[in-house]
BAFI-3210 file (N, C-alpha, C; in Angstrom, 3 decimals, decimal comma, padded with zeros to 6 digits):
// residues 311
n [1|2|3|4|5|6|7|8|9|10|11|12|13|14|15|16|17|18|19|20|21|22|23|24|25|26|27|28|29|30|31|32|33|34|35|36|37|38|39|40|41|42|43|44|45|46|47|48|49|50|51|52|53|54|55|56|57|58|59|60|61|62|63|64|65|66|67|68|69|70|71|72|73|74|75|76|77|78|79|80|81|82|83|84|85|86|87|88|89|90|91|92|93|94|95|96|97|98|99|100|101|102|103|104|105|106|107|108|109|110|111|112|113|114|115|116|117|118|119|120|121|122|123|124|125|126|127|128|129|130|131|132|133|134|135|136|137|138|139|140|141|142|143|144|145|146|147|148|149|150|151|152|153|154|155|156|157|158|159|160|161|162|163|164|165|166|167|168|169|170|171|172|173|174|175|176|177|178|179|180|181|182|183|184|185|186|187|188|189|190|191|192|193|194|195|196|197|198|199|200|201|202|203|204|205|206|207|208|209|210|211|212|213|214|215|216|217|218|219|220|221|222|223|224|225|226|227|228|229|230|231|232|233|234|235|236|237|238|239|240|241|242|243|244|245|246|247|248|249|250|251|252|253|254|255|256|257|258|259|260|261|262|263|264|265|266|267|268|269|270|271|272|273|274|275|276|277|278|279|280|281|282|283|284|285|286|287|288|289|290|291|292|293|294|295|296|297|298|299|300|301|302|303|304|305|306|307|308|309|310|311]
n.u [149,926|148,381|149,463|148,988|150,839|149,460|148,806|146,799|145,276|144,773|141,966|141,258|143,175|143,979|145,175|147,255|148,681|151,571|153,215|156,420|157,107|157,330|159,380|160,686|164,358|166,668|170,209|173,324|176,018|179,329|182,106|185,366|187,285|186,250|185,144|182,171|179,873|177,738|174,840|173,963|172,895|171,474|171,851|169,693|170,943|171,892|174,521|176,080|176,244|177,946|178,956|182,116|183,903|187,063|189,860|191,223|189,676|188,661|186,428|185,258|184,145|182,432|182,045|180,204|180,188|179,311|180,314|182,855|184,810|185,230|187,155|186,521|187,556|187,622|189,525|192,228|190,337|189,227|186,814|184,708|181,813|179,815|177,119|174,872|174,138|173,580|172,412|174,608|176,489|177,541|178,732|177,677|177,861|179,201|181,982|184,767|185,978|188,135|189,767|187,767|185,322|183,332|180,170|180,201|182,392|181,995|181,091|179,227|179,691|180,552|181,355|182,151|182,896|185,847|186,629|186,749|184,343|183,999|181,041|179,354|176,148|174,949|175,899|175,793|177,642|178,295|177,618|175,470|175,059|172,868|171,300|171,531|169,834|169,622|169,068|171,087|170,283|170,327|169,589|169,312|170,735|171,408|173,773|175,182|176,755|175,699|173,425|171,117|168,630|169,848|169,585|168,793|166,632|167,587|167,574|169,321|168,251|167,701|170,139|169,822|169,972|167,709|166,029|164,194|161,965|162,060|162,864|165,570|165,586|166,168|166,695|166,083|165,881|164,538|162,681|163,132|162,472|162,842|160,253|159,022|160,129|161,602|162,058|162,552|162,190|163,567|164,240|164,291|164,868|162,555|160,974|159,583|159,659|158,481|158,673|157,225|157,439|156,328|157,660|155,753|154,188|153,988|153,500|153,481|154,122|153,718|155,142|152,183|151,429|154,277|157,010|159,292|159,333|161,181|162,019|163,884|164,584|163,122|161,422|161,255|158,350|156,922|157,536|158,597|161,530|162,209|162,597|161,561|160,887|159,672|157,015|158,874|161,478|162,742|164,399|163,232|163,093|161,502|158,565|156,768|154,055|152,494|148,908|148,329|150,089|150,754|152,073|151,419|150,602|148,810|148,380|146,294|144,451|141,427|137,507|136,483|137,943|139,848|143,030|145,633|148,340|150,105|151,816|154,554|157,031|160,201|162,670|165,844|166,718|166,386|168,390|168,871|168,658|167,419|168,014|166,838|167,388|168,056|166,351|165,776|164,947|164,272|162,982|164,223|165,806|168,921|170,755|171,265|171,853|171,836|173,512|173,516|175,343|176,094|177,705|177,321|176,242|175,952|172,982|171,600|168,362|166,515|163,774|160,460|158,837|160,603|162,206|159,882|159,244|161,583|162,355]
n.v [088,659|086,116|082,647|079,745|076,947|075,380|076,234|077,084|080,883|083,392|084,814|086,604|088,584|091,844|093,475|096,238|098,958|101,248|104,211|105,645|108,597|112,024|112,976|111,186|110,271|108,915|108,077|107,952|105,362|104,230|101,636|103,249|103,314|100,430|098,440|097,186|097,771|096,642|097,014|095,283|094,486|096,209|097,717|098,497|101,526|102,341|101,631|099,531|097,035|095,122|094,295|094,353|094,805|094,362|096,969|094,437|092,147|090,897|090,056|091,375|092,071|094,894|096,991|100,164|102,631|105,819|106,798|106,125|103,574|100,348|097,213|093,787|090,718|087,455|085,329|084,175|084,033|083,505|085,317|087,607|088,827|090,892|089,900|090,705|092,460|092,993|094,974|095,245|094,765|092,398|090,536|088,816|087,033|085,369|083,263|082,368|079,705|078,303|078,391|076,604|077,021|075,336|075,327|074,117|075,296|077,909|079,310|079,761|082,588|084,368|087,296|088,038|090,722|091,297|088,829|085,563|083,098|080,259|079,278|076,357|074,041|071,549|068,104|069,351|070,441|073,257|077,047|079,601|082,723|084,795|086,518|088,124|088,491|090,658|088,832|086,864|084,725|083,812|083,245|081,931|079,698|076,633|074,037|071,474|070,553|072,195|075,358|075,066|072,237|071,264|073,223|074,815|076,901|078,009|078,225|079,525|079,038|078,878|077,641|075,534|074,078|074,916|072,578|074,329|072,763|072,531|072,753|074,444|077,001|080,030|081,625|084,576|086,955|087,766|087,973|090,238|088,384|086,051|084,885|084,721|084,622|085,299|084,628|083,465|080,854|079,244|080,895|083,396|085,460|084,605|083,236|082,081|082,691|084,703|084,220|084,019|082,787|080,776|079,175|076,587|076,841|078,135|080,813|082,177|084,645|087,175|090,329|092,090|090,977|090,313|088,567|086,957|087,130|088,234|088,092|089,999|091,341|091,727|093,836|094,778|096,105|094,755|095,458|094,811|094,144|093,657|091,888|092,080|090,757|092,177|091,877|092,213|091,359|093,154|094,132|095,137|096,977|096,772|096,837|096,264|097,048|096,039|096,724|096,376|094,943|092,117|088,982|087,022|087,321|087,108|084,507|082,791|084,828|086,435|085,545|088,035|089,897|091,698|091,446|093,780|094,715|096,732|097,103|098,523|099,817|100,317|101,995|102,873|106,266|106,876|104,265|101,339|098,602|097,563|096,495|096,345|095,244|094,980|096,187|098,282|098,867|101,252|102,018|102,647|101,614|099,684|099,133|098,246|099,328|099,253|101,444|103,211|103,176|100,858|100,552|098,933|100,185|100,906|101,915|104,051|104,874|107,170|107,155|109,089|108,383|107,544|109,743|111,327|109,733|109,957|112,260]
n.w [142,673|145,084|146,328|148,562|149,967|148,927|146,234|145,956|144,716|146,818|147,756|149,822|149,336|148,411|145,635|144,936|142,908|143,203|143,904|143,910|146,250|145,591|147,354|147,833|147,899|145,963|145,996|144,600|144,703|144,979|145,190|145,322|142,740|141,653|139,173|139,380|141,350|144,257|146,269|149,103|151,556|154,818|157,966|160,969|161,647|159,284|158,143|155,781|153,363|151,059|147,801|145,460|141,936|141,533|139,567|139,005|138,254|140,458|142,911|145,797|149,305|151,152|153,284|154,359|156,183|157,757|155,570|155,310|153,539|154,085|152,991|152,692|153,065|152,922|154,035|152,384|149,914|146,835|146,199|147,537|148,978|151,126|152,563|154,574|157,250|161,083|163,526|165,615|164,324|163,333|160,022|157,565|154,653|151,684|150,781|147,895|147,400|145,798|142,745|140,744|139,596|140,645|142,300|144,743|146,086|146,795|149,745|152,722|155,358|158,376|159,995|162,856|165,406|164,257|163,777|161,554|160,939|158,863|157,834|157,315|156,337|157,562|156,182|153,587|150,653|149,655|150,412|151,465|153,298|153,877|155,513|158,813|162,038|164,742|166,510|166,053|164,530|161,199|157,797|154,550|151,624|150,777|148,887|146,665|143,927|142,541|141,684|141,457|141,071|143,819|145,208|148,403|150,736|153,194|157,085|159,962|163,698|166,972|167,676|165,557|162,369|159,654|156,783|153,882|152,701|149,536|146,405|144,644|145,792|147,568|150,847|151,671|153,507|156,717|159,655|162,732|164,907|163,892|162,875|160,394|156,984|154,056|150,434|147,326|144,537|141,985|140,350|137,529|134,746|133,118|134,508|137,799|141,682|144,248|148,125|151,176|154,301|157,174|158,423|158,626|157,087|153,818|151,733|148,418|146,044|143,246|141,097|140,351|137,370|136,352|134,708|135,885|139,690|142,849|145,845|148,166|150,759|154,028|156,518|159,835|159,870|157,894|155,224|151,860|149,862|146,160|143,528|139,965|136,698|133,583|130,755|128,384|129,248|130,960|134,239|136,998|140,173|143,292|146,132|148,280|150,128|153,365|154,169|157,086|159,260|160,966|163,047|161,711|159,186|157,674|156,743|158,774|158,163|160,016|158,697|157,988|157,489|155,209|153,070|152,401|149,784|148,605|145,692|144,543|141,832|142,136|140,317|139,816|138,064|135,052|134,982|133,098|134,463|137,016|140,754|144,123|146,891|150,203|152,711|155,624|159,179|159,410|156,964|154,300|151,710|150,024|147,256|143,755|140,310|136,822|134,392|131,536|129,929|130,497|132,992|136,660|139,582|142,691|145,054|147,243|148,519|150,292|152,138|152,034|154,000|156,253|157,006|157,977|160,061|161,740|162,715]
ca.u [149,059|149,243|149,062|149,616|152,040|149,067|149,571|145,311|144,901|144,549|141,184|141,406|144,165|143,768|146,241|147,384|149,660|151,941|154,450|157,644|157,241|158,303|160,563|162,070|165,512|167,830|171,837|173,886|177,315|180,317|183,504|186,611|188,023|185,159|184,230|181,386|179,312|176,511|175,114|173,159|172,084|171,921|171,277|168,713|171,734|172,507|175,458|175,347|177,378|177,638|180,594|182,922|184,925|188,371|190,398|191,862|188,434|188,589|185,239|185,813|183,123|182,329|181,030|180,119|179,792|179,571|180,879|183,704|184,753|186,432|186,982|186,425|187,819|187,793|191,107|192,662|189,080|189,657|186,071|183,959|180,756|179,690|175,218|173,764|174,408|172,865|172,410|175,389|177,181|177,869|177,740|177,139|178,174|179,735|183,246|184,570|187,488|188,817|188,924|187,603|184,244|182,163|179,635|180,856|183,591|180,850|180,202|179,119|181,120|180,077|182,445|181,999|184,412|186,943|186,730|185,505|184,014|183,042|179,831|178,317|174,756|175,233|175,751|175,606|178,770|177,793|176,382|175,766|174,362|172,300|171,028|171,068|169,303|170,062|169,538|171,950|169,724|170,593|168,620|170,434|170,736|172,690|173,518|175,898|177,394|175,191|172,349|169,753|168,097|170,107|169,494|167,104|166,209|167,511|167,697|169,666|167,257|168,084|171,508|169,720|170,028|166,431|165,817|162,873|161,537|161,534|164,767|165,879|165,344|166,951|166,319|166,935|164,972|163,953|162,201|164,468|162,558|162,948|158,812|158,842|161,281|161,195|163,021|162,472|162,458|163,280|163,586|164,739|163,631|161,032|160,069|160,040|158,674|159,239|158,040|156,491|157,156|156,328|158,099|155,028|153,309|154,656|152,697|154,164|153,862|154,718|154,179|151,675|151,736|155,787|157,673|159,314|159,642|162,061|161,692|165,493|164,251|161,944|161,866|159,939|157,171|156,356|157,457|159,408|161,641|163,355|163,115|160,955|161,140|158,270|157,115|160,157|162,669|163,874|164,880|162,854|163,154|160,044|158,520|155,756|153,707|151,083|147,815|148,606|151,082|150,812|152,915|150,784|150,914|147,213|148,098|145,018|143,178|139,893|136,849|135,618|139,197|140,605|144,325|145,731|149,270|150,593|153,003|155,759|158,138|161,318|163,755|166,985|166,416|167,301|168,432|168,121|168,393|167,707|167,833|166,083|167,691|167,737|165,240|166,398|163,909|163,626|162,140|164,821|166,532|169,587|170,471|172,425|171,210|172,999|173,485|172,979|176,600|176,344|178,020|176,640|176,654|174,812|172,365|170,459|166,717|166,115|162,290|159,491|158,773|161,670|162,697|158,924|159,574|162,503|162,754]
ca.v [087,347|085,085|081,573|079,616|076,018|074,649|076,662|078,189|081,901|083,643|085,372|087,927|089,675|092,744|093,815|097,458|099,664|102,548|104,906|106,533|109,841|112,620|113,383|109,711|110,837|107,915|108,385|106,637|105,623|103,020|101,362|103,699|102,552|099,818|098,297|097,123|098,048|096,434|096,777|094,076|094,836|097,738|097,986|100,196|102,668|102,737|101,194|099,235|096,161|094,943|093,562|095,301|094,391|095,673|096,714|093,471|091,422|090,207|090,882|091,953|092,811|095,711|097,996|101,361|103,201|107,021|107,783|106,017|102,217|098,887|095,745|092,602|089,859|086,069|085,478|083,238|083,459|084,461|085,953|087,511|089,505|090,741|090,504|090,834|093,004|093,295|095,870|094,577|095,184|091,391|090,552|087,152|086,765|084,074|083,431|081,206|078,678|078,341|079,106|075,391|077,124|074,349|075,878|073,714|075,860|078,762|079,179|081,304|083,079|085,312|087,998|088,960|091,288|091,444|087,152|085,072|081,708|079,472|078,317|074,821|073,336|070,179|067,174|069,900|070,758|074,757|077,636|081,296|083,061|086,099|087,848|087,553|089,481|090,436|087,289|085,951|084,073|083,385|082,831|081,749|078,803|075,576|073,292|070,831|071,241|073,101|076,433|074,536|071,208|071,090|074,853|075,104|077,918|077,444|079,124|079,117|079,086|078,375|076,603|074,490|074,148|073,996|073,529|074,301|071,376|073,742|072,828|075,717|077,637|080,691|082,471|086,053|087,953|087,626|089,029|089,714|087,123|085,043|083,777|085,149|084,692|085,720|084,397|083,192|079,777|078,812|082,657|083,397|086,255|084,100|082,704|081,833|082,999|084,967|083,580|084,110|081,279|081,105|077,553|075,441|077,471|079,282|081,735|082,371|085,788|087,511|091,011|091,754|090,613|090,116|087,225|086,437|087,874|087,161|088,404|090,214|091,079|092,402|094,943|094,711|096,738|094,070|096,091|093,708|094,623|092,523|092,127|091,521|091,255|092,606|090,754|092,787|091,416|094,098|094,014|096,536|096,645|096,798|097,747|095,475|097,478|095,265|098,023|096,322|093,829|091,461|088,200|085,924|088,133|086,579|083,181|082,494|085,802|086,380|085,756|089,298|091,002|090,922|092,143|094,586|095,010|097,846|096,938|100,129|100,202|101,018|101,748|104,069|107,446|106,292|103,116|099,816|097,362|097,747|095,400|096,739|093,960|095,440|097,229|098,370|099,208|102,587|101,889|103,174|100,700|099,875|097,775|098,599|099,500|099,613|102,557|103,688|102,727|099,274|100,208|098,535|100,936|100,669|103,031|104,286|105,255|107,721|107,678|110,145|107,493|107,405|110,906|111,449|108,731|110,025|113,830]
ca.w [143,033|145,918|146,561|149,687|149,703|148,474|144,992|145,398|144,787|148,513|147,520|150,528|149,324|147,528|145,530|144,172|142,010|143,974|143,001|144,999|146,753|145,086|148,053|148,339|147,201|145,223|146,240|143,963|145,369|144,352|145,436|144,820|141,879|141,192|137,672|139,479|142,595|144,282|148,239|149,132|152,879|155,574|159,401|161,332|161,876|157,837|157,797|154,418|152,865|149,238|146,938|144,228|141,237|141,455|138,343|138,288|138,335|141,779|143,769|147,495|150,241|151,486|154,446|154,017|157,629|158,243|154,708|154,559|153,044|154,596|152,501|153,405|152,477|153,332|154,111|151,261|149,360|145,576|145,770|148,923|148,861|152,298|152,146|155,104|158,370|162,123|164,694|166,386|163,079|162,642|158,865|156,951|153,098|150,913|149,714|146,771|147,916|144,790|141,019|140,119|139,060|141,220|142,809|145,827|146,653|147,901|151,401|153,815|156,643|159,578|160,238|164,424|165,914|163,397|163,333|160,255|160,860|158,013|157,509|156,585|156,485|158,289|154,905|151,963|150,374|149,637|151,629|151,107|154,474|153,170|156,361|160,165|162,567|166,240|167,574|165,480|163,066|159,842|156,533|152,990|151,145|150,829|147,595|146,425|142,648|141,385|142,454|141,257|141,830|145,028|146,724|149,016|151,056|154,945|158,490|161,252|164,588|168,772|167,118|164,672|161,329|159,084|155,383|153,359|151,870|148,263|145,843|143,521|146,534|148,885|152,361|151,343|154,801|157,928|160,989|164,129|166,084|162,893|162,705|159,181|156,160|152,894|149,599|145,881|143,962|140,484|139,773|136,316|134,064|132,444|135,509|139,300|142,628|145,597|149,159|152,640|154,774|158,907|158,093|158,201|155,646|152,382|150,336|147,103|145,605|141,896|141,648|139,146|135,177|136,165|133,821|137,198|140,995|143,764|147,150|148,616|152,396|154,799|157,362|160,783|159,248|156,978|154,090|151,586|149,246|145,643|141,900|139,079|135,310|132,826|129,756|127,697|130,155|131,744|135,824|137,549|141,896|143,856|147,365|148,362|150,883|153,502|154,757|157,961|159,342|162,372|162,488|160,794|157,862|156,760|156,839|158,719|158,092|159,789|158,064|157,503|157,268|153,822|153,135|151,086|149,757|147,729|144,879|144,081|140,742|142,196|139,336|139,187|136,824|133,846|134,588|131,893|135,198|138,829|141,993|145,373|147,303|151,107|153,343|157,093|159,849|158,502|155,405|153,070|150,954|148,890|145,740|142,450|138,741|135,790|134,001|129,887|129,293|131,201|134,647|137,682|140,389|143,934|145,521|148,665|148,141|151,492|151,941|152,705|155,256|157,075|157,416|158,689|161,434|162,256|162,582]
c.u [149,214|148,641|149,657|149,862|150,772|148,617|147,807|145,849|144,327|143,601|140,976|142,178|143,540|145,214|146,561|148,410|150,424|153,004|155,646|157,262|157,783|159,629|161,212|163,231|166,849|169,413|172,394|175,114|178,360|181,795|184,604|187,047|187,446|184,936|182,835|180,601|177,763|175,943|173,930|172,669|172,584|170,660|170,643|170,011|172,133|173,798|174,833|177,055|177,022|179,080|180,507|183,479|185,846|188,794|190,781|190,832|188,136|187,718|185,538|184,072|183,122|181,620|181,585|178,934|180,325|180,578|182,041|183,722|185,750|186,313|187,132|186,609|187,973|189,272|191,218|191,432|189,647|188,537|185,433|182,992|179,975|177,614|174,380|174,597|173,478|173,133|173,669|177,087|178,247|177,468|178,422|177,506|178,557|180,976|183,386|186,025|188,529|188,579|188,659|186,361|183,077|181,767|179,951|182,108|182,911|180,483|180,423|180,033|180,336|181,640|182,118|183,131|185,455|187,816|185,840|185,632|183,262|181,992|178,817|177,051|175,118|175,017|175,928|177,570|179,274|176,622|176,681|174,703|173,944|171,978|171,318|170,883|169,701|169,999|170,512|171,253|170,022|169,993|170,211|170,017|171,841|172,714|174,781|176,712|176,814|173,942|171,466|168,413|168,638|170,145|168,310|167,775|166,725|167,506|167,982|169,245|167,480|169,086|171,032|169,450|168,207|166,474|164,725|162,792|161,301|163,083|164,471|165,826|166,113|166,542|166,773|166,458|164,463|163,922|162,853|164,045|162,613|161,292|158,439|159,807|160,622|162,352|162,592|163,108|162,466|163,425|164,716|164,105|162,465|160,093|160,357|159,078|159,002|157,797|157,950|156,681|157,603|156,851|157,355|153,755|153,824|153,424|153,693|153,172|154,428|154,181|153,805|151,643|153,161|155,897|158,280|160,046|160,497|162,312|162,878|165,541|163,079|162,233|160,811|158,341|156,514|157,043|158,686|159,783|162,197|163,196|162,168|161,048|159,476|158,535|158,188|161,152|163,444|163,226|164,182|162,818|161,569|160,197|157,158|155,393|152,389|150,479|148,086|149,605|150,955|151,837|152,338|150,859|150,003|147,458|146,927|144,604|141,736|139,032|136,686|136,910|139,871|141,913|144,271|147,499|149,430|151,865|153,606|157,109|159,304|163,050|164,569|166,784|167,403|168,198|168,251|167,765|168,350|167,213|167,271|166,355|167,450|167,143|165,753|164,790|163,165|162,994|162,961|165,683|167,485|169,425|171,464|171,645|172,503|172,670|173,857|174,589|177,173|177,672|177,316|176,984|175,766|174,129|171,688|168,975|166,361|164,575|161,426|159,103|159,109|162,332|161,340|158,949|160,541|163,189|162,472]
c.v [086,727|083,817|080,802|077,939|075,230|074,984|077,495|079,590|082,238|085,163|087,052|088,769|090,660|093,769|095,432|098,292|101,167|103,027|105,544|107,770|110,448|112,911|112,110|110,388|109,299|109,051|107,425|106,262|104,156|103,255|102,589|103,328|101,465|099,859|097,737|097,128|097,326|096,368|095,674|094,042|096,246|097,328|099,216|101,931|103,269|102,574|100,310|098,133|095,465|094,067|094,688|094,239|095,631|095,803|095,248|092,398|090,703|090,813|090,300|091,920|093,868|096,374|099,608|102,081|105,108|108,117|107,268|103,952|101,504|097,716|094,860|091,317|088,799|085,513|083,737|082,661|084,121|084,987|086,278|088,759|089,120|090,782|090,854|091,695|093,157|094,683|095,960|094,908|093,512|091,341|088,858|087,866|085,491|084,318|082,539|080,631|078,687|078,962|077,645|075,628|075,975|075,366|075,704|074,168|077,583|078,296|079,891|081,455|083,993|086,002|088,875|089,608|091,156|090,098|086,654|083,362|081,711|078,722|077,399|074,468|071,993|068,814|067,997|070,381|072,799|075,124|079,140|081,613|084,529|087,284|087,028|088,763|089,536|089,738|086,732|084,887|084,246|082,706|083,120|080,559|077,917|074,879|072,432|071,329|071,884|074,074|076,203|073,394|070,965|071,849|074,607|076,075|077,084|078,745|078,486|079,593|078,662|077,488|075,512|074,815|073,611|074,128|073,190|073,273|072,142|073,636|073,901|077,113|079,022|081,693|083,828|087,146|087,012|088,656|089,423|088,466|086,076|084,115|083,973|085,095|084,902|085,421|084,067|082,120|079,860|080,201|082,608|084,705|086,212|083,542|082,431|082,978|083,711|084,527|084,086|082,809|081,534|079,199|076,417|075,708|078,101|079,705|082,466|083,727|086,256|089,638|091,170|092,110|090,463|088,983|086,242|087,651|087,260|088,326|088,668|090,155|091,922|092,870|094,533|094,959|095,756|094,130|095,017|094,251|093,159|092,991|091,460|091,487|091,390|091,767|091,298|092,379|092,224|093,907|095,489|096,188|096,726|096,691|096,656|095,913|096,782|096,664|097,722|094,862|093,157|089,941|086,915|086,583|087,389|085,188|082,184|083,623|085,230|086,272|087,067|090,282|090,456|092,249|092,894|094,680|096,071|097,372|097,915|099,369|100,740|101,304|103,455|104,760|107,173|104,900|102,192|098,563|097,941|096,569|096,707|095,323|094,199|096,588|097,144|098,655|100,465|103,028|102,334|101,430|100,682|098,681|098,681|098,689|099,729|100,885|102,707|102,811|101,099|098,701|100,054|099,713|100,623|102,572|103,430|104,849|105,489|107,763|108,713|109,500|107,587|108,636|111,245|110,699|109,290|111,475|114,215]
c.w [143,890|145,753|147,797|149,123|149,386|147,045|144,754|145,692|146,453|148,111|148,317|150,284|148,154|147,401|144,931|143,532|142,800|143,020|144,336|145,091|145,851|146,254|148,247|147,353|147,207|145,544|145,943|144,709|144,738|145,235|145,151|143,965|141,008|139,716|137,852|140,867|143,000|145,929|148,073|151,020|153,826|157,085|159,839|161,161|160,328|157,485|156,817|153,931|151,577|148,902|145,531|143,802|141,314|139,483|137,077|137,973|139,502|142,746|145,241|148,101|150,542|152,937|154,378|155,139|157,560|156,782|154,591|154,414|153,687|153,891|153,118|152,947|153,205|153,147|153,287|150,495|147,822|145,167|147,457|148,427|150,924|151,516|153,175|156,896|159,915|162,773|165,444|165,495|162,738|161,017|158,084|155,053|152,645|150,406|148,890|147,377|146,987|143,485|140,359|139,348|139,859|142,565|144,213|146,736|147,169|148,500|151,710|155,047|157,314|160,156|161,867|165,036|165,479|162,977|162,356|160,773|159,553|158,167|156,816|156,891|156,900|156,843|154,003|151,949|150,311|150,716|150,621|152,475|153,901|153,663|157,918|160,511|163,871|166,625|167,209|164,377|161,997|158,719|155,521|151,991|151,104|149,252|147,435|145,272|141,426|142,138|141,634|141,177|143,515|145,741|147,316|150,432|152,889|156,014|159,630|162,467|165,849|168,234|166,293|163,292|160,367|157,635|154,930|152,516|150,215|147,309|144,555|144,721|147,147|149,418|151,738|152,593|155,609|158,874|161,998|164,919|165,033|162,485|161,548|158,524|154,486|151,437|148,477|145,515|142,304|139,862|138,360|135,614|133,593|133,323|137,221|140,200|143,894|146,786|149,940|153,380|156,706|159,094|158,349|157,039|154,604|151,808|149,494|146,805|143,940|141,981|140,323|137,861|135,256|135,717|135,106|138,558|141,859|145,202|147,851|150,271|152,826|156,106|158,737|160,477|158,354|155,716|153,361|150,178|147,666|144,486|140,923|137,734|134,576|131,786|128,879|128,513|130,583|133,366|136,150|139,628|141,899|145,624|147,445|149,572|151,968|154,533|156,377|158,532|160,764|161,959|162,050|159,814|156,832|156,450|157,325|159,468|158,863|158,506|156,975|157,637|156,233|153,698|152,041|150,855|148,649|147,040|144,114|143,271|141,872|140,933|139,367|138,168|136,292|133,580|133,428|132,950|136,913|139,907|143,103|146,755|149,051|151,666|154,914|157,762|159,758|157,573|154,004|153,439|150,173|148,389|144,783|141,512|137,843|134,700|132,176|129,435|130,033|132,473|135,657|138,993|141,896|144,125|146,546|148,428|150,055|151,257|152,702|154,221|156,287|157,990|158,500|160,276|162,474|162,864|163,913]
res [m|f|r|n|s|a|g|t|i|l|s|a|a|l|l|s|l|g|t|l|r|a|a|d|t|f|i|p|f|e|y|p|g|a|t|f|t|r|a|s|g|m|n|a|d|g|t|v|v|g|s|f|v|d|t|g|g|k|t|h|g|f|m|l|r|g|g|s|f|t|t|i|d|y|p|g|a|v|a|t|a|a|l|g|i|n|s|q|g|d|i|v|g|q|y|t|a|d|t|s|g|d|t|a|a|i|h|g|f|l|l|h|e|g|n|f|t|s|l|y|y|p|g|r|l|g|m|i|a|q|r|i|n|d|a|g|q|i|t|g|c|d|h|d|h|d|m|a|d|s|m|h|g|i|l|y|k|e|g|t|w|r|e|l|n|m|g|m|s|m|g|t|g|l|l|p|e|a|s|l|a|v|g|f|y|n|y|s|t|t|s|g|h|a|y|i|t|n|g|d|n|t|i|f|f|d|f|p|f|a|a|g|t|a|a|w|d|i|n|p|s|g|e|i|v|g|q|y|a|d|a|a|q|v|t|h|g|f|l|m|i|p|s|a|f|d|q|t|f|g|f|t|p|a|a|d|v|k|l|s|f|q|f|v|t|v|d|y|p|g|a|t|y|t|q|a|v|g|i|n|a|r|g|n|i|v|g|s|y|r|d|s|a|g|t|q|r|a|f|l|l|l|r|e|r|s|r|r|q|h|e]
***
């Protein structure tokens, strides 16, 4: 289901359901010794960033490159999560400054050539930096003492911070030139919608028949990944594939052109919960899943599409 910023359904959109190909391969992984691992982002070269919880209950960021893990901790922080990485190796994420429990203590960071910079949206107390593209443009959210009404999706572009005029929202992915961004608002397992925005117009969408939908990332081909909750409140990952893609993404389609989008459920085999959180230019996907014992681990999904394109 697609709606524009006025809330009307886009009748030109044709939706279909698909499945993963038999040759698509899930590769599970976890930070050594961790009790919880979540993969959050991946660049074109396949370097993955995310977070893990150690046996003492502390959350750290990580980078996985060439089979080797590197721990990422913002100096002095009580918790760190790495969320996005670009082709130059710049990493963005969030850190928690103290143990107060106040969400205003959650701030964004940029890690560039080994140096940390704390990120703040002007006039707001807290922030999360979710993605960074190769041009150094950043998307995420700002907030004050809550992550509900005070939370707004944000974009850093051309040296200027911009805020999405929609409360309870998060910006989670953007194109290389930041012409389009994706995210979600008011998301829970019982409500919430994903969105695509070009800054002037916004389209909201849901996985078909879902109770709640959140978009987490978009790649240069227009493929979007995220998560949705079904009627039984079970969380699944999804992949949305457009039949054709240009920078308007159907905001102003020609009268005789019908848009077509295929939705694919992404479920780690045997999992009770799956999130698809990052997708790179090759179409490979990272995320996390919960096994039958309740342990959360990360996965990499190598897609047949990717292998064909890069053989």
